[in-house]
KEKOL-472358 format. One record per residue (C-alpha): x, y, z. Coordinates in steps of 0.2 Angstrom, whole numbers, padded with zeros to 4 digits, always signed. Each point is the difference from the previous one (the first is absolute). Layout:
// residues N
XYZ/...
END
This chain:
// residues 376
+0013+0006-0109/+0005+0010+0015/-0005-0004+0016/+0005+0018+0012/-0004+0002+0018/+0004+0008+0016/+0010-0005+0013/+0010+0007+0013/+0013-0010+0000/+0015+0002-0013/+0007-0016-0003/-0005-0011-0015/-0014-0012+0000/-0005-0014-0009/-0020-0003-0010/-0004-0016-0006/-0012-0003-0013/-0006-0010-0014/+0006-0020+0000/+0015+0002+0013/+0009+0018-0005/+0008+0009+0010/+0007+0017-0002/+0008+0013+0011/-0007+0019+0004/+0011+0016-0009/-0002+0014+0015/-0001+0018-0002/-0008+0017+0010/+0000+0018-0001/+0004+0014+0013/-0005+0014+0005/+0017+0009-0010/-0009-0008-0016/-0018+0009+0002/+0001+0020-0007/-0003+0016+0010/+0002+0020-0006/-0002+0016+0008/-0015-0004+0009/+0001-0017+0010/-0008-0015-0009/-0010-0015+0010/+0013-0015-0009/+0015+0009+0006/-0006+0011+0014/-0015-0008+0014/-0004-0014-0008/+0013-0010-0004/-0002-0021+0007/+0011-0009-0004/-0005-0015-0013/+0009-0014+0007/+0007-0013-0012/-0006-0003-0018/+0002-0016-0006/+0000-0005-0019/+0000-0016-0010/-0003-0004-0015/-0008-0017+0000/+0004-0009-0019/-0004-0017-0006/-0019+0004-0003/-0014-0005-0010/-0012+0013-0006/-0015+0000+0004/+0000-0013+0015/-0002+0002+0019/+0015-0005+0011/+0003+0003+0017/+0014+0007+0012/+0004+0000+0015/+0016+0012+0007/-0005+0014+0014/-0018-0005+0003/-0009-0015-0002/-0004-0007-0016/-0007+0008-0014/-0008-0005-0016/+0002+0012-0016/-0004-0001-0018/+0014+0006-0014/-0009+0012-0012/+0001-0008-0020/+0016+0002-0012/+0000+0011-0012/-0008-0007-0016/-0015-0010+0011/-0016+0005-0004/-0006+0005+0014/-0002+0013+0013/-0010+0006+0014/+0006+0015+0012/-0005+0012+0013/+0005+0018-0005/-0005+0017+0014/+0011+0014+0005/+0002+0009+0014/-0004-0011+0014/+0010+0003+0015/-0006-0007+0016/-0014+0005+0015/+0004-0006+0019/-0016-0009+0010/+0004+0014+0011/+0003+0020-0010/+0007+0006+0012/+0017-0009-0002/+0004+0008-0019/+0002+0017-0005/-0008-0004-0019/-0013-0012-0003/-0007-0006-0014/-0018-0010+0004/-0003-0008-0012/+0017-0012+0001/-0009-0014+0012/-0015-0005-0012/+0008+0001-0016/+0014-0013+0008/-0015-0010+0008/-0006-0001-0019/+0018-0003-0005/+0001-0015+0010/-0015-0006-0005/+0003+0001-0019/+0019-0010+0004/-0008-0011+0013/-0011-0007-0014/+0017-0005-0010/-0004+0008-0017/+0013+0013+0003/+0015+0001-0008/+0007+0019+0004/-0001+0019+0010/+0006+0014-0006/-0003+0016+0009/+0004+0016-0011/+0007+0011+0013/-0005+0008+0018/+0007-0015+0008/-0001+0003+0019/-0003+0017+0003/+0014+0002+0014/+0005+0016-0009/+0017+0000+0011/-0007-0008+0018/+0008-0015-0003/-0011-0014+0012/-0011+0004-0011/+0008-0013-0016/+0000-0013+0016/-0021+0003+0001/-0003-0003-0018/+0010-0014-0002/-0007-0009+0012/-0016+0005-0009/+0005-0007-0018/+0009-0016+0009/-0016-0011-0001/+0000+0004-0019/+0017+0003-0006/+0008-0017+0009/-0012-0012-0010/+0001+0012-0020/+0012+0009-0008/-0002+0020+0006/+0007+0011-0013/-0002+0021+0002/+0008+0017-0009/+0005+0014+0010/-0011+0013+0004/+0001+0018+0007/-0004-0004+0019/+0016-0012-0005/+0016+0011-0009/-0004+0020+0000/+0008+0012+0009/+0009+0016-0002/+0017-0001-0010/+0004-0018-0002/-0004-0004-0017/-0018-0003+0000/-0009+0011-0016/-0012+0009+0014/+0007+0007+0013/-0014-0004+0015/+0004-0007+0017/-0011-0014-0003/+0009-0015+0004/+0008+0010+0021/+0016-0003-0004/+0001-0017-0007/+0003+0003-0017/-0003-0018-0007/+0013-0010+0012/-0014-0007+0012/-0010-0005-0017/+0015-0008-0009/+0006-0011+0015/-0018-0005+0004/-0005-0004-0018/+0016-0006-0009/-0007-0001-0020/+0010-0005-0012/+0008+0019-0005/+0013+0006-0010/+0010+0007+0019/-0005+0011+0014/-0011+0014-0006/-0005-0007-0016/-0014-0007+0004/-0008-0003-0015/+0001-0018-0008/-0012-0014-0010/-0006-0018+0003/-0008-0014-0010/-0013-0010+0008/-0013-0010-0010/-0006+0010-0017/+0003+0018+0007/+0018+0012-0001/-0002+0011+0014/+0011+0015-0003/+0002+0010+0019/+0005+0016-0002/+0006+0014+0015/-0010+0016-0002/+0008+0005+0014/+0016+0002-0009/+0009+0008-0018/-0013-0009-0013/+0005+0014-0013/+0006-0002-0017/+0019+0000+0004/+0000-0009+0016/+0003-0015+0004/-0015-0007+0006/-0009+0005-0018/+0014-0009-0011/-0003-0015+0011/-0020-0002-0001/+0001+0005-0019/+0013-0016-0003/-0010-0009+0012/-0015+0000-0007/+0007-0002-0017/+0007-0014+0004/-0020-0010+0004/-0001-0015-0008/-0018+0000-0005/+0000-0019-0004/+0004-0002+0018/-0007+0012+0010/-0016+0008-0013/-0004+0013+0015/+0012+0013+0004/-0005+0009+0020/+0011+0015+0002/-0004+0007+0020/+0007+0015+0009/-0008+0008+0015/-0004+0020-0008/-0015-0002-0012/+0002+0010-0017/-0020+0001+0001/-0010+0004+0014/-0018+0011+0002/+0007+0006+0019/+0007+0020-0001/+0018+0002+0001/+0007-0020-0003/+0007-0002-0016/+0017+0007-0005/-0003+0005-0018/+0024-0002-0005/-0001-0020+0007/-0016-0002-0011/+0008+0010-0016/+0016-0010+0003/-0006-0016+0004/-0018-0003-0008/+0006-0003-0018/+0009-0014+0003/-0014-0008+0006/-0009+0002-0015/+0018-0006-0008/+0000-0016+0006/-0018-0005+0001/+0000+0003+0019/-0020-0011+0004/-0002+0006+0019/+0008+0013+0009/-0001+0000+0020/+0003+0013+0011/-0005+0003+0019/+0004+0020+0007/-0020+0004-0001/-0011-0009+0018/-0013-0006-0016/-0003-0009-0015/-0003+0006-0018/+0004-0009-0014/+0002+0010-0019/-0006-0006-0016/+0013-0005-0010/+0011+0016-0002/+0012+0013-0007/+0003+0018+0002/-0017+0003+0008/-0009-0012-0014/-0011-0013+0002/+0007-0010-0016/-0010-0015+0004/-0013-0002+0013/-0005-0016+0008/-0018-0014-0004/-0011+0000+0016/-0012-0017-0001/-0016+0000+0010/+0009-0003+0016/+0011+0015-0001/+0015-0010-0006/+0010+0010-0010/+0014-0007-0013/+0013+0008-0007/+0004-0007-0018/+0021+0000-0005/-0003-0010-0014/+0000+0017-0004/+0012+0010+0009/-0003+0017+0004/+0008+0010+0014/+0004-0007+0020/-0014-0003+0012/+0006+0010+0014/-0008-0006+0020/+0004+0009+0017/-0002-0011+0014/+0005+0008+0013/-0014-0003+0011/+0007-0012+0012/+0001+0006+0019/+0002+0021-0003/-0017+0008+0005/-0007+0004-0018/+0001+0016-0014/-0017+0005-0010/-0002+0005-0018/-0002+0013-0009/-0014-0002-0013/-0002-0001-0018/+0019-0009-0004/-0001-0004-0018/+0010-0016+0004/-0004-0005+0016/-0010-0019-0009/+0000-0006+0021/-0002+0010+0016/-0002-0009+0017/+0005+0007+0019/+0002-0014+0010/+0014-0009+0009/+0003-0016-0009/+0014-0009-0013/+0001-0003-0018/-0002-0018-0004/+0006-0004-0018/+0002-0018-0007/+0007-0001-0019/+0005-0013-0012/+0007+0001-0015/-0015+0007-0010/-0007+0007+0013/-0001+0014+0016/-0016-0001+0013/
END
């Protein structure tokens, strides 16, 4: 389990955890030279730069899964819950995208996500109950977009949660995209950060720098997490990786396969879906029998039928309480869920979209409970 924090001190710091274990931190940072710019000035490199200090990281080893332990280092003693190891039956996690942050004083930031405070309060309530094993934030993390001090605001906002359970992330357009830097989409959405700040603050178990795709197993779930902002075409490194990763899943060990990335394949919001992305990657989801696909980017909540190539292959049954049940005993297709409703101002819907089964317009998050045979 990796623990990360920010300090003004470059010297390694000690973390004590568990039953007397101790580990010295690895220290890194990034500089203004690491930021991107173009003919036009960018916030990150030219007028929004803020020294990030030093990012310390410790990998705590020898921990028992699904167990609470405490650690102490730069702060007071904190209690942390480890998630279940792959192959265990039960898992409960929170999932959302596009949260960002909001100050109590709205004059102190350039880009505010008004729903983030209430969503954080809801997460804190869930985590305090002791039932949450992990958190997944599917892109558009802080919305600092080149005004680097706002990463500090975001990290402070999530600290009560991210210090107590694992906080997993996927990269989004507002972390990576910038013209002529290798991102698929040639927009200035990262404000010149080009993924550098994100990958330094959130070191996921990826292959290498600027290759922010990875997989993990928690409980009965195999998670395949991709970057929609990096090349996903059929000849790309990422495409071959995701195909190999999903092909390797042992369904007797992790019977559920969840696919996650930032930009959705289905949305009732206009001009959102990249059909080239869908044509390249969607067949892999059907081939490897992905159960659930989680996306952000669109600032609302939508859930589809079991869908492939814009056709509903299976409709869930709905009980008297309005609860939908998808029967994957006879697999039909992935269910796609857009969960970009965690903070940003919400988007409306187009009417009469055939594949849309459930849609909600509120700031919030998804709570998913998984056993070896059922999702809730």
